[in-house]
C-alpha positions in Angstrom: -7.1 -16.0 27.9 -5.9 -12.8 29.1 -2.2 -13.6 28.7 -3.1 -14.5 25.2 -4.7 -11.1 24.6 -2.0 -9.4 26.1 0.7 -11.2 24.0 -1.3 -10.5 20.8 -1.6 -6.7 21.5 1.9 -6.6 22.5 2.8 -8.3 19.1 0.8 -5.8 17.1 2.4 -2.8 19.0 5.7 -4.3 18.0 5.0 -5.0 14.6 3.4 -1.4 14.3 6.9 0.0 15.9 9.1 -1.8 13.2 6.8 -0.8 10.5 7.2 2.9 11.7 11.0 2.4 12.1 11.3 0.9 8.5 9.3 3.8 7.0 11.9 6.2 8.7 14.9 4.5 7.5 13.7 4.2 4.1 13.0 8.0 4.0 16.5 8.7 5.6 18.1 6.4 2.9 16.0 8.2 0.1 17.4 11.7 1.3 20.8 10.6 1.8 20.7 9.0 -1.8 18.9 12.3 -3.1 21.9 14.2 -1.6 24.6 12.1 -2.9 23.0 12.5 -6.3 22.8 16.0 -6.0 26.4 16.5 -5.0 27.5 14.0 -7.8 
């Protein structure tokens, strides 16, 4: 039971991490595109 719980919390933590990274990547890509459009 304890192992199942720790696995679940680990999965939740990894999901949160991936979501944070995804948002960061998206904002970075958005800024890069905005800069390109500004130059073009």
